[in-house]
C-alpha positions in Angstrom: 128.4 -169.4 57.6 125.5 -169.7 54.9 124.6 -172.8 52.7 122.7 -172.6 49.8 121.4 -175.7 47.8 123.5 -176.7 44.8 120.7 -176.5 42.4 121.1 -172.6 42.7 123.6 -172.9 39.5 120.3 -173.8 37.3 117.9 -171.4 38.8 118.0 -167.5 38.1 120.8 -166.6 35.8 120.5 -162.9 36.1 120.1 -162.0 39.8 119.8 -158.1 40.4 121.9 -156.9 43.4 122.1 -153.1 44.3 123.6 -151.4 47.3 122.2 -148.0 48.5 125.4 -145.9 49.3 124.5 -143.8 52.0 126.3 -140.5 52.5 126.7 -138.7 55.6 123.6 -136.9 56.5 123.2 -133.3 54.8 121.1 -130.4 55.7 117.8 -130.4 54.0 115.1 -127.8 53.8 111.9 -128.6 55.7 109.7 -128.3 52.9 111.6 -131.7 51.9 111.1 -133.2 55.3 107.3 -132.3 56.3 104.3 -131.1 55.1 101.6 -128.9 56.6 98.8 -130.3 57.9 95.7 -129.9 55.3 98.0 -128.9 52.5 97.5 -132.2 50.3 96.2 -133.6 47.2 92.8 -135.3 47.0 92.2 -138.6 44.7 89.4 -138.3 42.1 87.9 -140.9 40.4 85.0 -141.6 37.4 83.5 -143.8 35.1 83.3 -142.8 31.5 83.1 -144.3 27.8 86.1 -144.2 25.1 85.0 -143.9 21.7 86.5 -144.0 18.2 88.2 -147.3 18.6 89.3 -149.1 15.7 87.3 -152.5 16.4 89.4 -152.8 19.6 86.7 -151.9 22.2 84.8 -153.8 24.8 82.7 -156.7 23.6 79.4 -156.1 25.0 78.4 -159.7 25.5 81.2 -160.1 27.9 80.9 -156.3 29.1 77.2 -155.6 29.6 78.2 -152.4 31.4 79.5 -150.6 28.6 76.3 -150.9 26.3 74.1 -150.1 29.3 76.6 -146.9 30.2 76.0 -146.1 26.3 72.3 -146.3 26.4 72.1 -144.2 29.6 74.2 -141.5 27.9 72.2 -141.4 24.6 68.9 -141.1 26.8 70.3 -138.0 28.2 71.1 -136.6 24.8 67.3 -137.3 23.5 68.2 -140.5 21.7 66.3 -143.5 23.0 67.2 -147.1 22.4 64.5 -149.7 21.6 64.4 -152.1 24.6 65.9 -155.4 24.1 68.3 -153.9 21.3 71.5 -155.9 21.5 74.2 -153.4 20.3 77.1 -155.1 19.1 79.7 -152.4 19.5 83.3 -152.8 18.9 84.5 -149.1 19.2 83.3 -148.3 22.5 85.3 -149.1 25.7 84.3 -148.5 29.3 87.1 -146.9 31.6 87.8 -145.5 34.8 89.5 -142.2 34.9 91.7 -140.9 38.0 93.2 -137.8 38.8 94.8 -135.9 41.6 93.1 -132.5 42.8 96.2 -130.2 44.3 95.6 -128.1 47.0 94.4 -124.6 46.6 92.9 -125.3 43.2 90.3 -123.1 41.5 87.8 -123.5 38.9 89.0 -123.2 35.5 92.3 -125.0 36.3 93.3 -128.1 34.3 94.2 -131.6 35.4 96.3 -134.5 34.0 94.1 -137.7 34.2 95.0 -141.3 33.7 92.6 -143.5 31.8 92.1 -147.5 32.2 89.9 -150.1 30.6 87.6 -152.0 33.2 86.4 -154.3 30.4 87.7 -156.4 27.8 88.8 -154.0 25.4 91.8 -154.8 23.4 93.4 -151.5 22.8 92.4 -147.6 23.7 94.7 -146.1 21.1 93.0 -143.4 19.0 90.1 -143.2 21.2 88.2 -140.3 22.9 87.0 -139.9 26.4 83.7 -138.6 26.6 82.6 -136.0 29.5 83.3 -137.8 32.5 82.5 -136.2 36.0 85.3 -136.9 38.6 84.0 -137.2 42.0 86.0 -137.2 45.4 85.7 -139.5 48.2 82.7 -137.4 49.5 80.6 -138.1 46.1 81.0 -134.7 45.1 81.7 -133.6 41.6 85.2 -131.9 41.4 86.2 -132.0 37.9 85.1 -132.9 34.6 87.4 -134.7 32.2 87.2 -135.2 28.4 89.9 -135.5 25.5 91.9 -137.6 23.3 94.3 -140.3 24.8 97.7 -140.7 24.5 98.8 -144.4 24.5 102.3 -145.3 25.1 102.2 -148.8 23.8 102.0 -150.0 20.3 100.8 -153.5 18.8 99.8 -155.3 15.6 98.4 -158.2 14.5 98.3 -160.6 11.1 97.9 -163.9 10.3 96.9 -165.2 14.0 99.9 -163.8 15.3 100.3 -160.5 17.3 102.8 -158.3 19.0 102.7 -155.6 21.5 105.1 -153.2 23.2 104.0 -151.7 26.7 100.4 -151.7 27.8 97.5 -150.7 25.3 94.5 -150.8 27.7 95.6 -147.4 29.5 96.5 -143.9 28.8 96.6 -140.5 29.9 95.2 -137.1 28.8 97.4 -134.0 29.5 95.5 -131.2 30.7 92.3 -133.7 30.2 90.1 -132.1 33.3 88.8 -128.8 34.2 88.3 -128.1 37.8 84.8 -127.3 38.6 85.1 -126.6 42.5 88.1 -126.6 44.8 88.5 -128.2 48.0 88.6 -125.4 50.8 91.8 -125.5 52.9 91.4 -123.6 56.1 94.9 -123.1 57.6 93.6 -120.6 60.4 90.9 -122.9 61.6 92.7 -123.5 65.0 93.1 -119.7 65.7 96.6 -119.6 64.1 98.1 -122.9 65.2 99.7 -124.8 62.4 100.8 -128.5 62.3 103.9 -129.3 60.5 103.9 -133.1 59.9 107.0 -135.2 59.2 107.0 -137.5 56.3 109.0 -140.1 58.6 108.3 -140.4 62.2 111.5 -139.5 64.1 111.6 -138.0 67.4 115.3 -136.9 66.8 114.3 -135.0 63.6 111.3 -133.5 65.2 113.4 -132.2 67.7 115.8 -130.5 65.5 112.8 -129.0 63.4 112.0 -127.6 66.5 115.3 -126.2 67.4 115.4 -125.0 64.0 112.5 -123.0 63.8 113.0 -121.5 67.3 116.4 -120.3 66.3 115.2 -119.1 62.9 112.8 -116.6 64.6 114.5 -115.9 68.0 111.6 -117.1 70.2 109.4 -120.2 70.8 107.5 -120.4 67.8 107.6 -124.3 67.7 107.0 -127.1 70.1 107.2 -130.9 69.4 103.9 -133.1 70.0 105.2 -136.4 69.0 107.5 -138.1 66.7 105.9 -136.8 63.7 103.9 -133.7 64.6 105.3 -129.9 65.2 103.0 -127.2 66.5 103.6 -123.9 65.1 102.2 -120.7 66.5 101.4 -118.8 63.2 100.4 -115.3 62.5 96.5 -114.5 62.5 96.6 -112.7 58.9 96.5 -114.5 55.6 99.6 -112.7 54.3 101.5 -112.9 57.2 100.7 -116.5 57.2 102.0 -117.2 53.6 105.2 -115.3 54.4 105.4 -117.3 57.7 105.1 -120.7 56.0 107.5 -119.8 53.3 110.1 -118.9 55.6 109.6 -122.1 57.9 109.8 -124.5 54.5 113.0 -122.8 53.7 114.6 -123.5 57.0 117.7 -126.0 56.6 117.6 -129.0 59.1 120.2 -131.9 59.1 117.9 -135.1 60.0 118.9 -138.1 62.0 120.5 -141.1 60.6 117.9 -143.4 59.0 117.3 -146.8 60.9 119.1 -149.8 60.0 116.8 -151.5 57.1 117.4 -154.2 54.4 114.9 -153.9 51.6 114.4 -157.2 49.6 112.1 -157.1 46.5 110.7 -160.7 46.2 109.8 -160.1 42.3 113.4 -159.1 40.8 115.6 -160.4 43.7 116.8 -156.7 44.3 118.5 -156.0 47.8 118.9 -152.3 49.1 120.2 -151.7 52.5 121.7 -148.7 54.2 125.4 -148.3 55.9 123.8 -148.8 59.4 123.2 -152.5 58.5 125.4 -155.0 60.6 125.6 -158.8 60.8 126.7 -160.4 64.0 127.9 -164.0 64.9 125.8 -166.5 63.2 125.6 -170.0 61.4 123.0 -170.5 58.7 122.5 -174.1 56.6 120.7 -174.0 53.4 121.3 -177.3 51.4 125.0 -178.2 50.7 126.7 -175.1 49.7 128.9 -173.1 52.2 129.4 -169.6 52.0 132.3 -169.1 54.9 133.1 -165.3 56.1 136.0 -164.9 58.3 136.9 -161.7 59.9 140.4 -160.8 61.5 141.3 -157.7 63.4 145.0 -156.2 62.7 146.3 -153.2 64.4 148.0 -150.3 62.5 150.5 -148.9 64.8 151.7 -145.2 64.0 155.5 -144.4 63.7 157.2 -143.0 67.0 156.4 -139.3 68.0 154.0 -139.0 64.8 151.2 -137.9 66.9 149.0 -140.8 65.3 146.4 -142.9 66.8 146.6 -146.7 67.0 143.5 -148.1 65.3 142.1 -151.8 64.7 141.6 -152.5 61.1 139.3 -155.4 59.9 140.4 -157.7 57.3 137.5 -160.1 55.9 138.3 -162.9 53.6 135.3 -164.7 51.9 135.3 -168.3 50.4 132.6 -170.6 48.8 132.6 -174.2 48.8 130.5 -177.4 48.5 130.6 -179.5 51.4 128.8 -181.8 53.6 125.9 -180.5 55.5 126.8 -179.0 58.9 127.1 -175.9 60.4 130.1 -173.2 61.0 129.8 -170.1 62.9 131.0 -166.8 61.6 131.3 -163.5 63.4 131.9 -160.0 62.1 130.8 -160.5 58.5 129.5 -157.9 56.3 126.0 -158.6 54.8 127.1 -157.1 51.6 129.7 -159.9 51.3 127.1 -162.6 52.0 124.8 -161.2 49.3 127.5 -160.6 46.7 128.6 -164.4 47.2 125.1 -165.8 46.7 124.6 -163.6 43.6 127.8 -164.6 42.0 126.5 -168.2 42.4 123.4 -167.3 40.7 121.2 -167.8 43.8 117.4 -167.5 43.1 115.6 -164.8 45.3 113.7 -167.4 47.2 117.0 -168.7 48.5 118.1 -165.2 49.3 115.0 -164.3 50.8 115.2 -167.5 53.0 118.5 -166.6 54.3 117.9 -163.2 55.0 114.8 -164.2 57.1 117.0 -166.6 59.1 119.4 -164.1 59.7 117.0 -161.9 60.8 115.1 -164.5 63.1 118.3 -165.7 64.6 119.2 -162.0 65.8 122.3 -161.7 63.8 120.9 -159.4 61.3 120.7 -156.2 63.2 118.4 -154.3 61.0 114.5 -153.9 59.8 113.9 -156.5 57.1 111.3 -155.4 54.7 110.2 -157.6 51.9 108.0 -156.1 49.0 
């Protein structure tokens, strides 16, 4: 039994409820389940200026770093600004520029970059990013960004009234950066030993990966280190190693079933769960609204001499009623029916979250509860 305050009728009108349908596990390629150690993207970041705005840039009085950055840039170009000059610029905005440097990148390759305002600019539409060095975590410059921004939003102002669609303070420059230096990736640093890192730690999946690789090559090529890492005895030469990695990544493995998990989004009220989620006997009081779920088990008997098997078929009935506050126990209930009942009444995300947390704390909800 689950109770919810009658005030939920006047709370959230639209409450999103979604159920993740988990199909029987199917084979997946290893490249979809794991990555080789060292083969990864590297984040880059830089601070730059966007110019050419139509009066929608930073107000330099509230964002003094914009004027300071522009003065430093002009000084590098041979233009000196007199000390104490207060530049009232409205067509310049200070921005942060970010990008991802893919593995094995070489100088001359182009990268997409994201540009976001850090001042009080109202819009970056129509702006041009000036040459901005992009640095890695080690402080070294790996790329240079520059170009015209693409802004997904739109806005207009007239007579003190404004309207805006999507975000105007951020944009993107496709192929807006040029790689100046790549990050070295040495796959032979351990004398030919390669590490395959699973995207999700699971001892069962790791064992299946090891077995599949050894079966593919007909010898002991892989061994499990833990629930996430698998060691491979790769070939010594670069060409053979590339062929070996390509062959490993194409091997198909059936991962083990994911653990029971319920994901609740507190902002939207969305609930997503997999088929492994079960709900045991419990009683929860939450206001004076009762959601009562009763399960009866019927026996399905096959005809005589048919060769069939006797099976137990559960039949679940659900009812909703308002009554005085007291507890009633339920057993064999399906969590999807509990959530559906509350969803039909327009229960707020806060009410549903409180109920799910109570079920988890009592031990009735046999799943990991993850709130995002």
